[in-house]
C-alpha positions as CSV (number, residue, x, y, z in Angstrom):
1,M,0.0,0.0,0.0
2,S,1.2,3.5,-0.8
3,Y,1.0,7.0,0.6
4,A,1.3,8.5,-2.8
5,V,-1.4,11.0,-4.0
6,P,-3.8,9.1,-6.3
7,P,-3.3,10.1,-10.0
8,T,-7.0,10.2,-10.9
9,R,-10.4,10.9,-9.3
10,T,-11.3,7.2,-9.6
11,A,-8.1,6.2,-7.7
12,A,-8.9,8.9,-5.1
13,V,-12.4,7.5,-4.6
14,V,-11.1,3.9,-4.4
15,R,-8.6,4.9,-1.7
16,Q,-11.2,6.8,0.3
17,L,-13.8,4.1,0.2
18,R,-11.2,1.4,0.9
19,N,-10.0,3.3,3.9
20,E,-13.6,3.8,5.2
21,I,-14.3,0.0,4.8
22,V,-11.0,-1.1,6.3
23,T,-11.5,1.1,9.4
24,G,-15.1,0.2,9.8
25,E,-16.4,3.7,9.1
26,L,-18.5,1.9,6.5
27,P,-19.6,-1.2,8.4
28,P,-20.3,-4.6,6.8
29,G,-23.7,-4.7,5.1
30,T,-23.8,-0.9,4.5
31,L,-25.8,-0.1,1.3
32,I,-23.6,1.8,-1.2
33,K,-25.5,4.4,-3.3
34,D,-23.7,6.0,-6.2
35,A,-25.4,9.4,-6.1
36,E,-24.9,9.8,-2.3
37,L,-21.3,8.9,-2.5
38,A,-20.7,11.2,-5.4
39,A,-22.3,14.1,-3.6
40,R,-20.4,13.4,-0.4
41,L,-17.0,13.1,-2.1
42,G,-17.6,15.9,-4.5
43,V,-17.1,13.9,-7.7
44,S,-19.3,12.7,-10.6
45,I,-21.0,9.4,-10.7
46,T,-18.5,7.9,-13.2
47,P,-15.4,7.7,-10.8
48,V,-17.7,6.4,-8.0
49,R,-19.0,3.5,-10.2
50,E,-15.5,2.7,-11.4
51,A,-14.3,2.7,-7.8
52,I,-17.1,0.4,-6.7
53,A,-16.2,-2.0,-9.5
54,Q,-12.5,-2.0,-8.4
55,L,-13.5,-2.6,-4.7
56,S,-15.8,-5.4,-5.8
57,V,-12.8,-7.1,-7.5
58,E,-10.9,-6.7,-4.2
59,G,-13.8,-8.3,-2.3
60,L,-14.7,-5.3,-0.2
61,I,-18.1,-4.6,-1.9
62,D,-20.7,-7.2,-2.9
63,I,-22.7,-6.5,-6.1
64,A,-26.0,-8.4,-6.1
65,P,-27.8,-9.7,-9.2
66,N,-30.2,-6.7,-8.9
67,R,-27.2,-4.4,-8.9
68,T,-27.5,-3.3,-5.3
69,R,-24.1,-2.9,-3.6
70,H,-23.2,-3.5,0.0
71,V,-20.0,-3.5,2.0
72,T,-19.0,-7.2,2.2
73,K,-19.8,-9.0,5.4
74,V,-17.0,-10.8,7.2
75,T,-17.6,-14.3,8.4
76,Q,-15.3,-16.8,10.0
77,K,-15.4,-18.9,6.9
78,N,-14.4,-16.2,4.5
79,A,-11.8,-14.7,6.9
80,L,-10.1,-18.1,7.2
81,E,-10.2,-18.6,3.5
82,L,-8.6,-15.2,3.0
83,V,-5.8,-16.1,5.5
84,D,-5.1,-19.3,3.6
85,V,-5.0,-17.6,0.2
86,M,-2.9,-14.7,1.5
87,G,-0.6,-17.2,3.1
88,V,0.0,-19.2,0.0
89,L,0.8,-16.1,-2.1
90,A,2.8,-14.1,0.4
91,C,4.8,-17.0,1.6
92,A,5.8,-18.0,-1.9
93,G,6.9,-14.4,-2.6
94,F,8.8,-14.2,0.6
95,E,10.6,-17.5,-0.1
96,W,11.5,-16.4,-3.7
97,G,12.7,-12.9,-2.6
98,V,14.6,-13.6,0.6
99,D,17.9,-14.6,-1.1
100,N,18.0,-11.3,-3.0
101,L,17.8,-9.1,0.0
102,T,20.5,-6.5,0.5
103,E,21.5,-4.4,3.5
104,T,19.3,-1.7,1.9
105,H,16.4,-4.0,2.0
106,L,17.1,-4.8,5.6
107,D,17.1,-1.1,6.5
108,T,13.7,-0.8,4.8
109,L,12.4,-3.7,6.8
110,R,13.6,-2.1,10.0
111,Q,12.0,1.2,9.1
112,R,8.7,-0.4,8.1
113,Q,8.6,-2.4,11.3
114,K,9.2,0.8,13.3
115,E,6.3,2.6,11.4
116,F,4.1,-0.5,12.0
117,V,4.6,-0.4,15.8
118,E,4.4,3.4,16.0
119,G,1.2,3.5,13.9
120,L,-0.5,0.9,16.0
121,A,0.6,2.6,19.3
122,A,-1.0,5.8,18.0
123,G,-4.2,4.0,17.1
124,N,-3.7,4.7,13.4
125,V,-4.8,1.4,11.9
126,L,-4.3,2.6,8.3
127,A,-0.7,3.7,8.8
128,A,0.1,0.6,10.8
129,G,-1.5,-1.6,8.2
130,A,0.3,0.1,5.3
131,A,3.7,-0.3,7.0
132,G,3.0,-3.9,7.9
133,A,2.0,-4.7,4.3
134,D,5.1,-2.9,3.0
135,F,7.3,-5.1,5.2
136,S,6.2,-8.2,3.2
137,T,6.1,-6.2,-0.1
138,T,9.8,-5.3,0.3
139,V,10.7,-9.0,0.3
140,I,8.2,-10.1,-2.3
141,L,9.4,-7.4,-4.8
142,A,13.0,-8.5,-4.2
143,S,11.9,-11.8,-6.0
144,G,11.4,-9.7,-9.2
145,N,7.9,-11.2,-9.6
146,R,5.6,-8.2,-9.9
147,E,2.7,-10.4,-11.0
148,L,2.7,-12.1,-7.7
149,Q,2.8,-8.8,-5.8
150,S,-0.2,-7.7,-7.9
151,M,-2.1,-10.7,-6.7
152,V,-1.1,-10.1,-3.1
153,D,-2.3,-6.5,-3.4
154,L,-5.8,-7.7,-4.3
155,V,-6.2,-9.3,-0.9
156,V,-4.2,-6.9,1.3
157,A,-7.2,-4.6,2.0
158,R,-9.3,-7.5,3.2
159,T,-6.5,-8.7,5.4
160,L,-6.2,-5.2,7.0
161,R,-9.9,-5.1,7.5
162,I,-9.8,-8.2,9.6
163,L,-6.9,-6.8,11.6
164,S,-8.7,-3.5,12.2
165,M,-11.7,-5.3,13.6
166,A,-9.7,-6.0,16.7
167,P,-6.9,-3.3,17.0
168,D,-5.9,-4.4,20.6
169,S,-5.9,-8.1,20.0
170,E,-3.4,-10.9,19.3
171,L,-4.0,-10.4,15.6
172,W,-1.5,-7.5,15.6
173,T,0.8,-9.0,18.2
174,T,1.3,-12.1,15.9
175,W,2.7,-9.8,13.1
176,I,4.8,-7.6,15.4
177,Q,6.6,-10.5,17.1
178,G,7.0,-12.3,13.8
179,H,8.5,-9.3,12.0
180,D,10.9,-8.7,14.9
181,A,12.0,-12.4,14.8
182,I,12.5,-12.2,11.0
183,I,14.7,-9.1,11.1
184,E,16.8,-10.8,13.8
185,L,17.2,-14.0,11.7
186,L,18.1,-12.0,8.6
187,E,20.7,-10.0,10.5
188,R,22.3,-13.3,11.5
189,G,22.2,-14.4,7.9
190,D,19.7,-17.2,8.6
191,R,17.5,-16.7,5.5
192,E,16.1,-20.2,5.7
193,G,15.1,-19.5,9.3
194,A,13.5,-16.2,8.3
195,V,11.4,-18.0,5.7
196,A,10.3,-20.6,8.2
197,R,9.4,-17.8,10.7
198,Y,7.4,-15.9,8.1
199,K,5.4,-19.1,7.3
200,Q,4.8,-19.6,11.0
201,I,3.2,-16.1,11.2
202,Y,0.4,-17.3,9.0
203,V,-0.1,-20.5,11.1
204,E,-0.4,-18.4,14.3
205,Y,-2.5,-15.7,12.6
206,R,-5.0,-18.3,11.3
207,A,-5.4,-19.7,14.8
208,V,-6.0,-16.2,16.3
209,V,-8.5,-15.3,13.5
210,E,-10.4,-18.5,14.1
211,K,-10.5,-17.7,17.9
212,A,-11.5,-14.1,17.3
213,F,-14.6,-15.0,15.4
214,L,-15.7,-17.3,18.3
215,D,-15.3,-14.7,21.0
């Protein structure tokens, strides 16, 4: 995820709606109305409709056969399915990229982890989530496989949405502790261990997500 200014109105609307959905400002099940959104955001109907189509692809908005649109509801089943898909994609990218990491990459990982922890401490879910996502992105992009990163990007927002549902829970702790351990392993030159620890994050994260939906 990026902090860059969106280049088009559609991109700006996508970012705004995505942020509102991820943070829960637009709760699951909320009816999405083109005209109301366009008026609220000060844009025409076209970028709103294009944004809704994009967020539907990302799984954040459901479009019914009768064309009504709602913010997608989060169930335990689809949350766990998302964790499994994200785990397969991200772990593959991490494994492919880890051998290409340089000291510059390590500096970036340290900085993203610092931003991750600070964002969470400040209660800024979006900043924390963006930094946490960029931690993995740094390694995945080191693999040179941008197609894989594009696929990961499609599910990142839904992953952040699950995290933001419980900002004080073990969901975040799992990632913070995992990232710290990975940085330490990479600093020692243990890349195989770093890959194994990254994969373990998803095992632990899945268990915590499963528990969170039972509480």
